[in-house]
N, C-alpha and C positions, 0 to 999 in steps of 0.2 A: 552477408554481415558475418561478421566475426562471432565467435562464441560470448555470449554475454552472460552475466550472472548478476542477479538481482537478490539482495539480501536483506532479510529480517532480523534486525538485531535487537537484543536486549542490552539496556545500559543501565549502570547504576546511577545516573543523573544527565540533566541536560549539559551541553558543552558550554564552555566560556564562564565568565563571571569568577567567582572565588574558588569554584571547584576545578577550573581549567578543563581538560579533556577527561571526560568518563572513561571508566573501563567499558568496553563494548564486547559482546559475544554474539557470534552466528548463531540465531535460533533455527533458522532454516533458509533455503534458497529456491531459486527458481532460474529459468532461462528464457532469453528472448522477450518475454513481458511480464508485467506485474500482475500476480496472479489477483484475480477481482477482490477475494476476501481480505486480501492485505489492506486495501484500499477504503473498503466497506466502513469501517468505524473511524476514521479521520474526519475531521472539520478542515475547512478551506484554511482557516487561521493557523493549522499546524503543518502548512506546507512551507518549507523554507526553501530560499535559494542559497546555495552554498558556492562560495567561490573557489574556482579550481586553482589549487596551488602548483604555481608555475616552477616552483623550486625542485617538484618531485620528477622523477622519470613516468610522465602520465600516458595513456595510450594514446590519448587525443585530446587535446583541450579546447578545439574550436579556437576561438578568437581569444587574444589576451583579455582577461578580466571577466571572461564567461563564468556564468553559474549554472548550476545543475540542481534539479527539484531533489529535496530529501524531505519524507513525511516524518514527523517527529512528535512524538505525543505522551503524555502522563496515561500508563498503562489503565489505571482504574477508571479514566474517561473513555477509553477504548472499548473496556468490557461493557460498561454501561450503555454506550452507543450500540454496540453489537448486540446486546441483549435485547434492546428496544426493537432493533431492526430484525431480529429472529422472529420475534412476536408478531410483527406486522407480515413478514414474507413468508413465515411456515405455512399457512393455508393455500398459498399460491404456487408453491415449490413441487417438483417432482419428489416422491420419496427419496430418491438417491441424493438430490441436491439439499433436501431439509434435513436428512441425517448428516451428511457433511458439515452444513452450516452449523448444525447444532453442536457437532464436535469441535468445529472451529472456536465456537464462542467457549467451550468447555475449555479448551487448550489455551486461549486467551485468558481466562480467569485463573489459570494454575500457573501462569508464569511467574517467576519469582524476580521481575524486574520492575522498577519504578516506571522506567521509560523505555518506550517501544519506538524504533526507527525502522524504515525502509530507505536502504540506500541504493540509489538508481544510476550512480556514476557509470558503470561498464554499459549500460543500455542507453544511456543519455550520450556518451562519447560515441558510440556507433551509429547516431543518426544523422541523417544528412540535414535535417532542420532540426538543430539543438532546441528550439522553443516548442516544437510538437510535443515534447514529452510533458511538459508542464501543463500545457492547454488540455492534454488528453487526461491527465490526472485531475485537474479542477472540473472538468466535464463529468468525471465518473463520481468526483465528491459532490457535486450539484445534484445530481441525479440520485444519489443516496439520501443527500438531505432532502430532496423532493419528496422522498417516500415518508420521510417523518412528519412532514407538514401538509401532504395532500393524498392524492391516490396512488399507493404503492402498486396496484395491479397496472395503472398506467404506465409508470416509470419501468416497471419490470418488463412489461411488454416491449417498451421502446429498447431497452436492453437486449431482449432476445431477438428483436428485429434487426439491431445494427451488428449483432454478433459480438457485444462485450460480455453478455452471459451466455456462455457455452454450455448448455443443460448437459448434467451428467459427464462432465468433464474435470476430475478431481484436480488434475494438475493445473489447467486453466484457473479454476477458481481457487484452490489452496496451495499450490505448489507441491513441493516435495519434501521430504525430510523433516516433517514435523511430526 
């Protein structure tokens, strides 16, 4: 696999409509996989499929008309969900993961962007099965949503056992550069 970069971006609005393309700024980055905490506060309806622009010199676009997943949401919604999940998860986490998640929630709450997005293009473009990334993201979002409506311990244990929540691993959980 080529080196990949996944970018957490702050944006001054949603793309399209009257505002056109909003200004976007990289907040932090990750390599080879999306850090778990980046996905944690998103809802499934905030997962967009973006058409690959064939007019640009892309690394790889798979088939013509391909789309890649992009998470995008109002920052205040993300903060609210992250705070609720922290309350549910805090008693179940290792002290290191609890402290990291608490810092992540504070980090999100201090962002000065109305919209936050996770750009997955480089990761998506390097996958043999381009649909696998969207399926993986939906699966994680579903697990986090299950924590809000059912037993958070059961969902967390599932994440521990399948390796999606790597305990005490700051980079896998929250990325770097934040």
